[in-house]
N, C-alpha and C positions, 0 to 999 in steps of 0.2 A: 511570506517569502518574497524577497526582492530578486532582481535579475542584475547580472553584470552586463552593462550596455556595450562596452567595447572589449569583447573577448580577445581580440588580437593583441591589443595593448596589455591586457591583463597577463596573457601568456608570455609576452615579451618581457614584462617586468619581473615575473616570477622566474623565468628561465635565466635571464641575465644575472639576477641575484644568486640563484642556485649555483650556476657555473663559476661564479666569482667566490662565493662564500662557503660552499659545501665542505663538510669535514672529509678528511682523507681516511676513508674506511676501507679495509681490505676487500670487502665484497663489492666495492665500487670500482675496483680495478679489473673486473672481469665481466664477461657477458655469458659465462658458462651457466646454463640453466640449473644444473645440479648444485653448483656452489651458491648460487643466489637462493635456491630452495633451502639449502642448509642454513644460510644466514637468516632467512625470514622465519624459519621455525625456531631457531635459537633466540631471536629477538622478541618472540612472544612472551610477554610478562617479565622481560629481563632487560636491564639497562645496557646500553651500547658498550660502555667501558668494561662491563663484566663479560660481555659476549666475545670481544675481540680475541683474547688469548685462547678461549675455548674453540672459536672458529678456526683459528690458525692451526691449533694442534689437531683438530678433527680432520681438516682437509689434508694435513700432512700424513695422518694415519690412514685415512680413507680417501685417496685422491680421485678415485673413480667410483661410479655407482656399483660396479661389479664388486669392488673391494668392500663397500658397505653392505651390499646384499649378502655377502658370505660371512660377515663378521659374527663372532660368538656374542650372545647377548650380554654375558658378564663383561666382556671386553668393551662392548658398546656402552654399557651403563657406567663402567669405570671412566670412560672418556667424558661422559656427561656429568659425572659426579660433581655436585656442588651447584649445578645450574638449576636443579629442581624441575618440577613438572616432567617427571621421567617418561610419562606416556608419550611425550613429544618425540623422544628418541626412538621408541618402539614403533610409533606410527610412521616416522620418517623412514625407518628401515623397511617397514612393510610396503610403503609407497614406492620406494626405490626398487625393491624386489619385484614389484608388479611391472615397473617400467622396464627392468632388465628382461623379465620373462615374456611380457606381452607386447612391448613396443621396441624391441631390439636395442635397448639401452638408450633410446632417444626420448627425452621428455616431451610429452604431447604439447603441441603449439596451438591448441584451441581450448576454450574454456570448458566445453562439454566433456572432453576426454580427461583433461588434467584434473577436473573437479571430482572425478570418480576415484582418484587415488587416495589411499588411506591418509587421513590427517590434513588433506589439502582443502581448506575452506575457501570462501569467496575472496578473502583478502590475499591469501598466499597465492591463489591461482592468478589473480590480477597482477600481483607484484612480479611473479615469474614471467608471465606473458608480456608485460609491458617492458620490464627491465632487460630480460634476456632476449626476447624476440622482437621487441619494438612494435608490439601490437597495441592499439589504443583500447585498453581495458581498465576499468576502475580498480583501484586497490585502496579500499576504505578501512582504515583502522581508527582507533580512538583519537590520535593526533589529527588525522584528516577530518574527522567529523567535527572536531573543535574548530578547525580553520574554516570549514565550509559553513558551519552554523553561524559564524560571525560575518563571513563575507556576504552571505545572502539573507541573513537574519532568519534562520530556521529556529523555531521555538518548539519543535517536536522533541519529545523526550528521547535522548540517545540511549537510554537504558532499555527502551522497548524495542525488541528485535525487529519487528515489522517496519519500524521507522528507518532502518538502515537503508532501505531502497530509495528513500528520498535523497539521501546523500550520494548514493551511487549514481542516481539519475543526473544530479547536478554535476558530478565529476565527468560523466560521459558527455554532457553538454559543453563543458569547458575544456576538456582535454586537448592537448596539442596533437593533432594527427601525425605531424612530422617527427615529433620527438616525445612520444608518450613516456619514455623512460625518465627523461629529465623532468618532465611535468609531474609525474607521480612522486618521484623522489624529492622534487622541490616542495610539493605540498607536505610530505612527511617531514622534511628538514625544517620547514617553516613552523610546523606544529611542535617540533622537538626543541627548537632554539629561540623562536621569536613569539609565535602565537601560543604561548604556554598558558597554563591555568591563570597565571597573572601576566597578561600580555605586555610585551615591550613594543607598544604601537608606534612609537617614534622611530623605531629601527625597521619597521615593516616595509618591504619593497612594494606591497600591493595595498597599502593603506588607503590610497585614493579610491580604490574599488570596494572598500569594506563598508557595508551598510551599518553594521553594529558600531563601528568607530564613529561614523557620522552622526549616529543617533545616541551615542554615549552609552551603549548597552554591552560593550565588549566584556565587561566584568560579569555580566549576568548570564552569558552563554558559554558553553552549551547548557541546555536544560537537562538535568540528570537527577532522577529520583535517588534517594538515599538507599544505600545497600542494607540488606537485612543484617541485623546484629549478629556478629560472629559468635560461634560457640567456643567456650574455653574448657579444655579438658586437662585435668591434672594427671600427669603421667610419671611413672617411675621407671628408670632404666638401671639395670644391674650389671656392672662390670665384674665378671667372675673369672678368676685366674686359678689354675690348678697348680699342683706341686711341681709340675714340669715346666711351668712358666707359660703355659698356653692359655688363650682366652676363649671364652664360650660365646659363640654367635650362632644365629639361625637366620634363615632366609624368609622374608615376608611372602605372603601368598601371591599367586600369579595375577590375581585381579585385585583392584582396589588401591587404596592409598599407598604410595611408595612400593608398588608391586615389584617383587623379585629382588628388592634391595636387601642388604645384610644388616643385622642389628644385634645388639646385646639383648638379652631377655628383657621384655618390657611389659608393664601392666598399667591399666587405667586405675587410678586411685579413687577410693570412696572415703566418705567421712568417718565411717564406723570401723574401718580396719587399718592397721599399720601397713607400710609397704611390704614388710616381711610376711605378714599374714595373707595379704593379697597374692603375693608370689606363691606361697604354699597352696592357696586355694586354686590358683590357675595352673600351676605346674606340678603340684604334688610333691614338692621337694622343699626341705628346710634349708634355711640360710644361717650362717654364723653372723656375728655382729656386723652391722652396716656402718660404713664411713662415707660421709658426704664427699662428693667430687666437685660438682658444679651444678648450679641452678640457673635456668634461663628460660626464655619463651621462644618458641619457634612458630612463626606465622605461616599458615597455608592460606589459600584464597578463601576458604569457607570455614576454617576453624583455626584455633591456636592451641598448641601443646604447651602447657606449663610444666617444663621438664625438671624433674628432680633425679639426679643421678647418684648412684651409690657404688662403692667398691665393697665387695664381699666375697665369701667363699661358700661352696656347697657344704652343708653340715656333714654329709656322708659322701664317700667317693664312689659308692656302688651305683648311684642313679643319676642320670643326666636328663634334664627336661626334654621331652619328646620334640624332635625337630631341630635340636641344637647339637653342636659338636665343638670340640676344642681346636683352635688354630694357633700356629706359631705367629710371632709378631710379623714375620715376613709374609706369611699367608694372609694375615689380616690386612696388611697394606695393599694387597692385590685385589681385595674384594671391593665391589662397588657398594658404598655406604651413603645414606642420605646425610644432609647437612647436620641435623641434630646429633647423629651418631658420630660424625667426624669431629664435632666439637668436643664430645666426651673423649674420643680417642686421642685428640691432641693433648689432653690432660694426662693421659695414661701411657702413651707409647714410649716414653723415655724411662719408664720404671724398670 
């Protein structure tokens, strides 16, 4: 690992560039710690362009921590619908409830206390503390690790959790004590727009300080081990409409993947049984003829659903699969549904 010899010049170069070139994002127009907290949670695993309309709608509906703390889970999940990683929404609400109840609706302004809140990890804590409170604290995410690994030539594997402290220590050594907000956001912006996986070094405002650039290693960093191969699961979803024009949906379990979201009956397929046979085995109910709706893949962080969706009816009207009930079109529209179910619903809702 190298060192940056002129830290003052490095800070000046980074901050001057950031203040001139930063994107105009809604959460950059506030120092409200609650709003910044919301934005940082939404931005986890999600593109900025996707987050902007969700953030604006969310803040409009829940303008205060008290409003979010009192929200019904179904309403909260409906607001989050389409963003994915729904545990983020539940953890955010739990953390906010704790702030309302234990801290008089004031977000803690030190790392020890804020880090005890549900869903607040080292990065989110540092982002809120530096951006909202102006406290010199590290906020190291994937973009920042990429920038730092190139700046000071760190060849430690960023996929190894314990190595993150190396990057946090470097940031704490470099951070501008007078404007930690702009410094941290500058590093994030640099990683998002210039120091990308394929870096645009000629546009970089801190190129003269970058050890990887000088040694021609910028394309080799950061070092990251390959991810474990994802699991592919064939899944069948059954859109079932009764004679009254209502649709059959059920709520997923409280724990696990897509917890508490609503879906059409769904089964994992096997090679030795048809979708209808698998449905009968799982739900104890026969189906009439199946008609294809849409086939697609839905990618999670650790697995991929190979979705096969069918439109069908129950063979008899006397029995409904346990845990499911029929909803009108208007009622379905009000339910929080995960993205794969929304895709199917888009094909059906105008029938």
